[in-house]
mmCIF file of the N, C-alpha and C atoms, coordinates in Angstrom:
data_MODEL
# 
_entry.id   MODEL 
# 
loop_
_atom_site.group_PDB 
_atom_site.id 
_atom_site.type_symbol 
_atom_site.label_atom_id 
_atom_site.label_alt_id 
_atom_site.label_comp_id 
_atom_site.label_asym_id 
_atom_site.label_entity_id 
_atom_site.label_seq_id 
_atom_site.pdbx_PDB_ins_code 
_atom_site.Cartn_x 
_atom_site.Cartn_y 
_atom_site.Cartn_z 
_atom_site.occupancy 
_atom_site.B_iso_or_equiv 
_atom_site.pdbx_formal_charge 
_atom_site.auth_seq_id 
_atom_site.auth_comp_id 
_atom_site.auth_asym_id 
_atom_site.auth_atom_id 
_atom_site.pdbx_PDB_model_num 
ATOM 1   N N  . UNK A 1 1  ? 0.615   -1.052 0.205   1.00 0.00 ? 1  UNK A N  1 
ATOM 2   C CA . UNK A 1 1  ? 0.216   -0.062 -0.018  1.00 0.00 ? 1  UNK A CA 1 
ATOM 3   C C  . UNK A 1 1  ? 0.886   1.435  -0.270  1.00 0.00 ? 1  UNK A C  1 
ATOM 4   N N  . UNK A 1 2  ? 2.241   1.037  0.256   1.00 0.00 ? 2  UNK A N  1 
ATOM 5   C CA . UNK A 1 2  ? 2.842   2.365  -0.006  1.00 0.00 ? 2  UNK A CA 1 
ATOM 6   C C  . UNK A 1 2  ? 3.151   2.697  -0.941  1.00 0.00 ? 2  UNK A C  1 
ATOM 7   N N  . UNK A 1 3  ? 2.612   1.922  -1.855  1.00 0.00 ? 3  UNK A N  1 
ATOM 8   C CA . UNK A 1 3  ? 3.511   2.644  -3.348  1.00 0.00 ? 3  UNK A CA 1 
ATOM 9   C C  . UNK A 1 3  ? 2.415   3.302  -3.714  1.00 0.00 ? 3  UNK A C  1 
ATOM 10  N N  . UNK A 1 4  ? 0.813   2.879  -3.928  1.00 0.00 ? 4  UNK A N  1 
ATOM 11  C CA . UNK A 1 4  ? -0.295  4.029  -3.687  1.00 0.00 ? 4  UNK A CA 1 
ATOM 12  C C  . UNK A 1 4  ? -0.518  5.431  -2.716  1.00 0.00 ? 4  UNK A C  1 
ATOM 13  N N  . UNK A 1 5  ? 0.318   5.235  -2.093  1.00 0.00 ? 5  UNK A N  1 
ATOM 14  C CA . UNK A 1 5  ? 0.230   6.728  -1.184  1.00 0.00 ? 5  UNK A CA 1 
ATOM 15  C C  . UNK A 1 5  ? 0.990   7.445  -1.707  1.00 0.00 ? 5  UNK A C  1 
ATOM 16  N N  . UNK A 1 6  ? 2.199   7.072  -2.551  1.00 0.00 ? 6  UNK A N  1 
ATOM 17  C CA . UNK A 1 6  ? 3.420   7.491  -3.289  1.00 0.00 ? 6  UNK A CA 1 
ATOM 18  C C  . UNK A 1 6  ? 2.750   8.118  -4.478  1.00 0.00 ? 6  UNK A C  1 
ATOM 19  N N  . UNK A 1 7  ? 1.859   6.814  -5.772  1.00 0.00 ? 7  UNK A N  1 
ATOM 20  C CA . UNK A 1 7  ? 1.078   7.607  -6.899  1.00 0.00 ? 7  UNK A CA 1 
ATOM 21  C C  . UNK A 1 7  ? -0.347  8.803  -6.231  1.00 0.00 ? 7  UNK A C  1 
ATOM 22  N N  . UNK A 1 8  ? -0.684  8.622  -5.354  1.00 0.00 ? 8  UNK A N  1 
ATOM 23  C CA . UNK A 1 8  ? -1.294  9.947  -4.595  1.00 0.00 ? 8  UNK A CA 1 
ATOM 24  C C  . UNK A 1 8  ? -0.625  10.750 -5.081  1.00 0.00 ? 8  UNK A C  1 
ATOM 25  N N  . UNK A 1 9  ? 0.657   11.062 -4.315  1.00 0.00 ? 9  UNK A N  1 
ATOM 26  C CA . UNK A 1 9  ? 1.277   12.689 -4.449  1.00 0.00 ? 9  UNK A CA 1 
ATOM 27  C C  . UNK A 1 9  ? 2.034   12.749 -5.737  1.00 0.00 ? 9  UNK A C  1 
ATOM 28  N N  . UNK A 1 10 ? 2.074   12.078 -6.387  1.00 0.00 ? 10 UNK A N  1 
ATOM 29  C CA . UNK A 1 10 ? 2.404   12.050 -8.183  1.00 0.00 ? 10 UNK A CA 1 
ATOM 30  C C  . UNK A 1 10 ? 1.041   12.687 -8.514  1.00 0.00 ? 10 UNK A C  1 
ATOM 31  N N  . UNK A 1 11 ? 0.351   12.467 -8.502  1.00 0.00 ? 11 UNK A N  1 
ATOM 32  C CA . UNK A 1 11 ? -1.043  13.501 -8.953  1.00 0.00 ? 11 UNK A CA 1 
ATOM 33  C C  . UNK A 1 11 ? -1.198  14.971 -8.597  1.00 0.00 ? 11 UNK A C  1 
ATOM 34  N N  . UNK A 1 12 ? -0.207  15.912 -7.750  1.00 0.00 ? 12 UNK A N  1 
ATOM 35  C CA . UNK A 1 12 ? -0.371  17.178 -7.123  1.00 0.00 ? 12 UNK A CA 1 
ATOM 36  C C  . UNK A 1 12 ? 0.661   17.209 -7.865  1.00 0.00 ? 12 UNK A C  1 
ATOM 37  N N  . UNK A 1 13 ? 1.771   16.560 -7.680  1.00 0.00 ? 13 UNK A N  1 
ATOM 38  C CA . UNK A 1 13 ? 2.745   17.092 -8.876  1.00 0.00 ? 13 UNK A CA 1 
ATOM 39  C C  . UNK A 1 13 ? 2.503   17.345 -10.136 1.00 0.00 ? 13 UNK A C  1 
ATOM 40  N N  . UNK A 1 14 ? 1.853   16.194 -10.738 1.00 0.00 ? 14 UNK A N  1 
ATOM 41  C CA . UNK A 1 14 ? 1.036   16.939 -11.991 1.00 0.00 ? 14 UNK A CA 1 
ATOM 42  C C  . UNK A 1 14 ? -0.037  18.228 -12.488 1.00 0.00 ? 14 UNK A C  1 
ATOM 43  N N  . UNK A 1 15 ? -0.883  18.116 -11.584 1.00 0.00 ? 15 UNK A N  1 
ATOM 44  C CA . UNK A 1 15 ? -1.634  19.193 -10.651 1.00 0.00 ? 15 UNK A CA 1 
ATOM 45  C C  . UNK A 1 15 ? -0.360  20.609 -10.857 1.00 0.00 ? 15 UNK A C  1 
ATOM 46  N N  . UNK A 1 16 ? 0.582   20.559 -10.290 1.00 0.00 ? 16 UNK A N  1 
ATOM 47  C CA . UNK A 1 16 ? 1.644   22.087 -10.250 1.00 0.00 ? 16 UNK A CA 1 
ATOM 48  C C  . UNK A 1 16 ? 1.843   22.131 -11.651 1.00 0.00 ? 16 UNK A C  1 
ATOM 49  N N  . UNK A 1 17 ? 2.213   20.682 -12.603 1.00 0.00 ? 17 UNK A N  1 
ATOM 50  C CA . UNK A 1 17 ? 2.493   20.947 -13.361 1.00 0.00 ? 17 UNK A CA 1 
ATOM 51  C C  . UNK A 1 17 ? 1.936   21.532 -14.630 1.00 0.00 ? 17 UNK A C  1 
ATOM 52  N N  . UNK A 1 18 ? 0.546   20.616 -14.618 1.00 0.00 ? 18 UNK A N  1 
ATOM 53  C CA . UNK A 1 18 ? -0.285  21.845 -15.837 1.00 0.00 ? 18 UNK A CA 1 
ATOM 54  C C  . UNK A 1 18 ? -0.799  22.855 -15.376 1.00 0.00 ? 18 UNK A C  1 
ATOM 55  N N  . UNK A 1 19 ? -0.912  23.182 -14.071 1.00 0.00 ? 19 UNK A N  1 
ATOM 56  C CA . UNK A 1 19 ? -1.049  24.346 -14.012 1.00 0.00 ? 19 UNK A CA 1 
ATOM 57  C C  . UNK A 1 19 ? 0.017   25.369 -14.984 1.00 0.00 ? 19 UNK A C  1 
ATOM 58  N N  . UNK A 1 20 ? 0.549   25.597 -14.111 1.00 0.00 ? 20 UNK A N  1 
ATOM 59  C CA . UNK A 1 20 ? 2.383   26.107 -14.672 1.00 0.00 ? 20 UNK A CA 1 
ATOM 60  C C  . UNK A 1 20 ? 1.488   26.096 -15.610 1.00 0.00 ? 20 UNK A C  1 
ATOM 61  N N  . UNK A 1 21 ? 1.533   24.824 -16.717 1.00 0.00 ? 21 UNK A N  1 
ATOM 62  C CA . UNK A 1 21 ? 2.175   25.140 -18.515 1.00 0.00 ? 21 UNK A CA 1 
ATOM 63  C C  . UNK A 1 21 ? 0.498   26.049 -18.218 1.00 0.00 ? 21 UNK A C  1 
ATOM 64  N N  . UNK A 1 22 ? -0.800  25.777 -18.349 1.00 0.00 ? 22 UNK A N  1 
ATOM 65  C CA . UNK A 1 22 ? -1.815  26.151 -18.919 1.00 0.00 ? 22 UNK A CA 1 
ATOM 66  C C  . UNK A 1 22 ? -1.514  27.835 -18.362 1.00 0.00 ? 22 UNK A C  1 
ATOM 67  N N  . UNK A 1 23 ? -0.886  28.306 -17.937 1.00 0.00 ? 23 UNK A N  1 
ATOM 68  C CA . UNK A 1 23 ? -1.102  29.943 -16.946 1.00 0.00 ? 23 UNK A CA 1 
ATOM 69  C C  . UNK A 1 23 ? 0.155   29.877 -18.289 1.00 0.00 ? 23 UNK A C  1 
ATOM 70  N N  . UNK A 1 24 ? 1.091   29.844 -18.774 1.00 0.00 ? 24 UNK A N  1 
ATOM 71  C CA . UNK A 1 24 ? 2.073   30.108 -19.411 1.00 0.00 ? 24 UNK A CA 1 
ATOM 72  C C  . UNK A 1 24 ? 2.095   29.915 -21.005 1.00 0.00 ? 24 UNK A C  1 
ATOM 73  N N  . UNK A 1 25 ? 0.400   29.131 -21.193 1.00 0.00 ? 25 UNK A N  1 
ATOM 74  C CA . UNK A 1 25 ? -0.054  28.739 -22.477 1.00 0.00 ? 25 UNK A CA 1 
ATOM 75  C C  . UNK A 1 25 ? -1.057  30.264 -22.062 1.00 0.00 ? 25 UNK A C  1 
ATOM 76  N N  . UNK A 1 26 ? -0.872  30.243 -21.429 1.00 0.00 ? 26 UNK A N  1 
ATOM 77  C CA . UNK A 1 26 ? -2.677  31.153 -21.151 1.00 0.00 ? 26 UNK A CA 1 
ATOM 78  C C  . UNK A 1 26 ? -1.914  32.816 -21.786 1.00 0.00 ? 26 UNK A C  1 
ATOM 79  N N  . UNK A 1 27 ? -0.835  33.002 -21.224 1.00 0.00 ? 27 UNK A N  1 
ATOM 80  C CA . UNK A 1 27 ? 0.084   34.764 -21.482 1.00 0.00 ? 27 UNK A CA 1 
ATOM 81  C C  . UNK A 1 27 ? 0.383   34.449 -22.799 1.00 0.00 ? 27 UNK A C  1 
ATOM 82  N N  . UNK A 1 28 ? 0.541   33.441 -23.613 1.00 0.00 ? 28 UNK A N  1 
ATOM 83  C CA . UNK A 1 28 ? 1.197   33.458 -24.841 1.00 0.00 ? 28 UNK A CA 1 
ATOM 84  C C  . UNK A 1 28 ? 0.463   33.588 -26.373 1.00 0.00 ? 28 UNK A C  1 
ATOM 85  N N  . UNK A 1 29 ? -1.410  33.139 -25.150 1.00 0.00 ? 29 UNK A N  1 
ATOM 86  C CA . UNK A 1 29 ? -2.482  33.082 -26.405 1.00 0.00 ? 29 UNK A CA 1 
ATOM 87  C C  . UNK A 1 29 ? -2.772  31.947 -27.080 1.00 0.00 ? 29 UNK A C  1 
ATOM 88  N N  . UNK A 1 30 ? -2.449  30.884 -26.303 1.00 0.00 ? 30 UNK A N  1 
ATOM 89  C CA . UNK A 1 30 ? -2.609  29.173 -27.347 1.00 0.00 ? 30 UNK A CA 1 
ATOM 90  C C  . UNK A 1 30 ? -3.867  28.725 -26.527 1.00 0.00 ? 30 UNK A C  1 
ATOM 91  N N  . UNK A 1 31 ? -4.114  28.239 -27.294 1.00 0.00 ? 31 UNK A N  1 
ATOM 92  C CA . UNK A 1 31 ? -5.171  27.316 -27.338 1.00 0.00 ? 31 UNK A CA 1 
ATOM 93  C C  . UNK A 1 31 ? -5.787  26.428 -26.544 1.00 0.00 ? 31 UNK A C  1 
ATOM 94  N N  . UNK A 1 32 ? -4.660  25.750 -26.246 1.00 0.00 ? 32 UNK A N  1 
ATOM 95  C CA . UNK A 1 32 ? -3.967  24.311 -25.047 1.00 0.00 ? 32 UNK A CA 1 
ATOM 96  C C  . UNK A 1 32 ? -4.261  24.883 -23.741 1.00 0.00 ? 32 UNK A C  1 
ATOM 97  N N  . UNK A 1 33 ? -4.081  26.176 -23.411 1.00 0.00 ? 33 UNK A N  1 
ATOM 98  C CA . UNK A 1 33 ? -4.444  26.642 -22.065 1.00 0.00 ? 33 UNK A CA 1 
ATOM 99  C C  . UNK A 1 33 ? -5.519  25.519 -20.808 1.00 0.00 ? 33 UNK A C  1 
ATOM 100 N N  . UNK A 1 34 ? -6.810  25.787 -21.925 1.00 0.00 ? 34 UNK A N  1 
ATOM 101 C CA . UNK A 1 34 ? -7.809  24.716 -20.651 1.00 0.00 ? 34 UNK A CA 1 
ATOM 102 C C  . UNK A 1 34 ? -7.470  23.683 -21.126 1.00 0.00 ? 34 UNK A C  1 
ATOM 103 N N  . UNK A 1 35 ? -7.125  23.335 -22.062 1.00 0.00 ? 35 UNK A N  1 
ATOM 104 C CA . UNK A 1 35 ? -7.052  21.433 -22.349 1.00 0.00 ? 35 UNK A CA 1 
ATOM 105 C C  . UNK A 1 35 ? -5.756  21.126 -20.967 1.00 0.00 ? 35 UNK A C  1 
ATOM 106 N N  . UNK A 1 36 ? -4.725  22.182 -20.310 1.00 0.00 ? 36 UNK A N  1 
ATOM 107 C CA . UNK A 1 36 ? -3.944  21.745 -19.419 1.00 0.00 ? 36 UNK A CA 1 
ATOM 108 C C  . UNK A 1 36 ? -4.580  21.877 -17.648 1.00 0.00 ? 36 UNK A C  1 
ATOM 109 N N  . UNK A 1 37 ? -5.236  23.189 -18.104 1.00 0.00 ? 37 UNK A N  1 
ATOM 110 C CA . UNK A 1 37 ? -5.920  23.631 -16.481 1.00 0.00 ? 37 UNK A CA 1 
ATOM 111 C C  . UNK A 1 37 ? -7.135  22.312 -16.382 1.00 0.00 ? 37 UNK A C  1 
ATOM 112 N N  . UNK A 1 38 ? -7.516  21.860 -17.220 1.00 0.00 ? 38 UNK A N  1 
ATOM 113 C CA . UNK A 1 38 ? -8.538  20.897 -17.204 1.00 0.00 ? 38 UNK A CA 1 
ATOM 114 C C  . UNK A 1 38 ? -7.841  19.647 -16.354 1.00 0.00 ? 38 UNK A C  1 
ATOM 115 N N  . UNK A 1 39 ? -6.528  18.931 -17.724 1.00 0.00 ? 39 UNK A N  1 
ATOM 116 C CA . UNK A 1 39 ? -5.909  17.896 -17.027 1.00 0.00 ? 39 UNK A CA 1 
ATOM 117 C C  . UNK A 1 39 ? -5.332  18.379 -15.419 1.00 0.00 ? 39 UNK A C  1 
ATOM 118 N N  . UNK A 1 40 ? -5.373  19.766 -14.996 1.00 0.00 ? 40 UNK A N  1 
ATOM 119 C CA . UNK A 1 40 ? -5.101  20.410 -13.725 1.00 0.00 ? 40 UNK A CA 1 
ATOM 120 C C  . UNK A 1 40 ? -5.979  19.915 -12.621 1.00 0.00 ? 40 UNK A C  1 
ATOM 121 N N  . UNK A 1 41 ? -7.291  20.288 -13.228 1.00 0.00 ? 41 UNK A N  1 
ATOM 122 C CA . UNK A 1 41 ? -8.496  20.434 -12.189 1.00 0.00 ? 41 UNK A CA 1 
ATOM 123 C C  . UNK A 1 41 ? -8.697  18.977 -11.526 1.00 0.00 ? 41 UNK A C  1 
ATOM 124 N N  . UNK A 1 42 ? -8.319  17.875 -13.226 1.00 0.00 ? 42 UNK A N  1 
ATOM 125 C CA . UNK A 1 42 ? -8.728  16.458 -13.065 1.00 0.00 ? 42 UNK A CA 1 
ATOM 126 C C  . UNK A 1 42 ? -7.903  15.754 -12.414 1.00 0.00 ? 42 UNK A C  1 
ATOM 127 N N  . UNK A 1 43 ? -5.910  15.983 -11.609 1.00 0.00 ? 43 UNK A N  1 
ATOM 128 C CA . UNK A 1 43 ? -5.007  15.901 -10.757 1.00 0.00 ? 43 UNK A CA 1 
ATOM 129 C C  . UNK A 1 43 ? -5.489  16.168 -9.686  1.00 0.00 ? 43 UNK A C  1 
ATOM 130 N N  . UNK A 1 44 ? -6.479  16.758 -9.543  1.00 0.00 ? 44 UNK A N  1 
ATOM 131 C CA . UNK A 1 44 ? -6.482  17.465 -8.152  1.00 0.00 ? 44 UNK A CA 1 
ATOM 132 C C  . UNK A 1 44 ? -7.745  16.632 -8.083  1.00 0.00 ? 44 UNK A C  1 
ATOM 133 N N  . UNK A 1 45 ? -8.633  15.711 -8.093  1.00 0.00 ? 45 UNK A N  1 
ATOM 134 C CA . UNK A 1 45 ? -9.706  15.365 -8.167  1.00 0.00 ? 45 UNK A CA 1 
ATOM 135 C C  . UNK A 1 45 ? -8.942  14.352 -8.039  1.00 0.00 ? 45 UNK A C  1 
ATOM 136 N N  . UNK A 1 46 ? -8.508  12.945 -8.471  1.00 0.00 ? 46 UNK A N  1 
ATOM 137 C CA . UNK A 1 46 ? -7.938  12.116 -8.369  1.00 0.00 ? 46 UNK A CA 1 
ATOM 138 C C  . UNK A 1 46 ? -6.888  11.950 -7.244  1.00 0.00 ? 46 UNK A C  1 
ATOM 139 N N  . UNK A 1 47 ? -6.382  13.664 -6.969  1.00 0.00 ? 47 UNK A N  1 
ATOM 140 C CA . UNK A 1 47 ? -5.876  12.742 -5.292  1.00 0.00 ? 47 UNK A CA 1 
ATOM 141 C C  . UNK A 1 47 ? -6.728  12.805 -4.482  1.00 0.00 ? 47 UNK A C  1 
ATOM 142 N N  . UNK A 1 48 ? -7.923  13.849 -4.378  1.00 0.00 ? 48 UNK A N  1 
ATOM 143 C CA . UNK A 1 48 ? -8.715  13.480 -2.670  1.00 0.00 ? 48 UNK A CA 1 
ATOM 144 C C  . UNK A 1 48 ? -9.111  12.023 -3.462  1.00 0.00 ? 48 UNK A C  1 
ATOM 145 N N  . UNK A 1 49 ? -9.586  11.984 -4.659  1.00 0.00 ? 49 UNK A N  1 
ATOM 146 C CA . UNK A 1 49 ? -10.651 9.971  -4.736  1.00 0.00 ? 49 UNK A CA 1 
ATOM 147 C C  . UNK A 1 49 ? -9.404  9.037  -4.547  1.00 0.00 ? 49 UNK A C  1 
ATOM 148 N N  . UNK A 1 50 ? -7.985  9.295  -4.532  1.00 0.00 ? 50 UNK A N  1 
ATOM 149 C CA . UNK A 1 50 ? -7.027  8.635  -4.418  1.00 0.00 ? 50 UNK A CA 1 
ATOM 150 C C  . UNK A 1 50 ? -7.077  8.319  -3.162  1.00 0.00 ? 50 UNK A C  1 
ATOM 151 N N  . UNK A 1 51 ? -6.897  9.595  -2.464  1.00 0.00 ? 51 UNK A N  1 
ATOM 152 C CA . UNK A 1 51 ? -6.831  9.217  -1.114  1.00 0.00 ? 51 UNK A CA 1 
ATOM 153 C C  . UNK A 1 51 ? -8.277  9.187  -0.169  1.00 0.00 ? 51 UNK A C  1 
ATOM 154 N N  . UNK A 1 52 ? -9.062  8.648  -0.552  1.00 0.00 ? 52 UNK A N  1 
ATOM 155 C CA . UNK A 1 52 ? -10.251 8.366  0.407   1.00 0.00 ? 52 UNK A CA 1 
ATOM 156 C C  . UNK A 1 52 ? -9.932  7.226  0.254   1.00 0.00 ? 52 UNK A C  1 
ATOM 157 N N  . UNK A 1 53 ? -10.209 7.031  -1.046  1.00 0.00 ? 53 UNK A N  1 
ATOM 158 C CA . UNK A 1 53 ? -10.378 5.477  -1.460  1.00 0.00 ? 53 UNK A CA 1 
ATOM 159 C C  . UNK A 1 53 ? -9.209  4.866  -0.568  1.00 0.00 ? 53 UNK A C  1 
ATOM 160 N N  . UNK A 1 54 ? -7.721  5.285  -0.329  1.00 0.00 ? 54 UNK A N  1 
ATOM 161 C CA . UNK A 1 54 ? -6.982  4.551  0.295   1.00 0.00 ? 54 UNK A CA 1 
ATOM 162 C C  . UNK A 1 54 ? -7.631  4.555  1.984   1.00 0.00 ? 54 UNK A C  1 
ATOM 163 N N  . UNK A 1 55 ? -8.106  5.180  2.075   1.00 0.00 ? 55 UNK A N  1 
ATOM 164 C CA . UNK A 1 55 ? -8.302  5.770  3.787   1.00 0.00 ? 55 UNK A CA 1 
ATOM 165 C C  . UNK A 1 55 ? -9.755  4.791  3.945   1.00 0.00 ? 55 UNK A C  1 
ATOM 166 N N  . UNK A 1 56 ? -10.322 4.150  2.300   1.00 0.00 ? 56 UNK A N  1 
ATOM 167 C CA . UNK A 1 56 ? -11.712 3.009  3.311   1.00 0.00 ? 56 UNK A CA 1 
ATOM 168 C C  . UNK A 1 56 ? -10.835 2.030  3.112   1.00 0.00 ? 56 UNK A C  1 
ATOM 169 N N  . UNK A 1 57 ? -9.629  1.547  2.623   1.00 0.00 ? 57 UNK A N  1 
ATOM 170 C CA . UNK A 1 57 ? -8.821  0.073  2.287   1.00 0.00 ? 57 UNK A CA 1 
ATOM 171 C C  . UNK A 1 57 ? -8.857  0.551  3.234   1.00 0.00 ? 57 UNK A C  1 
ATOM 172 N N  . UNK A 1 58 ? -7.767  1.297  4.154   1.00 0.00 ? 58 UNK A N  1 
ATOM 173 C CA . UNK A 1 58 ? -7.339  0.800  5.538   1.00 0.00 ? 58 UNK A CA 1 
ATOM 174 C C  . UNK A 1 58 ? -7.904  0.707  6.642   1.00 0.00 ? 58 UNK A C  1 
ATOM 175 N N  . UNK A 1 59 ? -9.171  1.717  6.620   1.00 0.00 ? 59 UNK A N  1 
ATOM 176 C CA . UNK A 1 59 ? -10.180 1.267  7.444   1.00 0.00 ? 59 UNK A CA 1 
ATOM 177 C C  . UNK A 1 59 ? -10.353 -0.196 6.902   1.00 0.00 ? 59 UNK A C  1 
ATOM 178 N N  . UNK A 1 60 ? -11.008 -0.671 6.166   1.00 0.00 ? 60 UNK A N  1 
ATOM 179 C CA . UNK A 1 60 ? -11.616 -1.958 5.908   1.00 0.00 ? 60 UNK A CA 1 
ATOM 180 C C  . UNK A 1 60 ? -10.458 -3.447 6.465   1.00 0.00 ? 60 UNK A C  1 
ATOM 181 N N  . UNK A 1 61 ? -9.403  -2.838 6.201   1.00 0.00 ? 61 UNK A N  1 
ATOM 182 C CA . UNK A 1 61 ? -8.350  -3.639 6.594   1.00 0.00 ? 61 UNK A CA 1 
ATOM 183 C C  . UNK A 1 61 ? -8.144  -4.000 7.963   1.00 0.00 ? 61 UNK A C  1 
ATOM 184 N N  . UNK A 1 62 ? -8.132  -2.406 8.285   1.00 0.00 ? 62 UNK A N  1 
ATOM 185 C CA . UNK A 1 62 ? -7.369  -2.572 10.272  1.00 0.00 ? 62 UNK A CA 1 
ATOM 186 C C  . UNK A 1 62 ? -9.018  -2.880 10.667  1.00 0.00 ? 62 UNK A C  1 
ATOM 187 N N  . UNK A 1 63 ? -9.943  -3.387 10.411  1.00 0.00 ? 63 UNK A N  1 
ATOM 188 C CA . UNK A 1 63 ? -11.170 -4.101 11.551  1.00 0.00 ? 63 UNK A CA 1 
ATOM 189 C C  . UNK A 1 63 ? -11.241 -4.901 10.870  1.00 0.00 ? 63 UNK A C  1 
ATOM 190 N N  . UNK A 1 64 ? -10.348 -6.334 9.999   1.00 0.00 ? 64 UNK A N  1 
ATOM 191 C CA . UNK A 1 64 ? -10.419 -7.162 9.778   1.00 0.00 ? 64 UNK A CA 1 
ATOM 192 C C  . UNK A 1 64 ? -9.780  -8.144 10.565  1.00 0.00 ? 64 UNK A C  1 
# 
């Protein structure tokens, strides 16, 4: 389960990278800014989703 917690924080790293990419493309006037910002939002969502799933999984293992 240690690997899943590492990948969980990798989503935050990708969110920061996509946000930076989106902001830099926004300043250039490129059309890809919305896609990058959308992927950043998706990465943040996946972080919280995986975090909640991991907590449920750990609670289920502790009860058994």
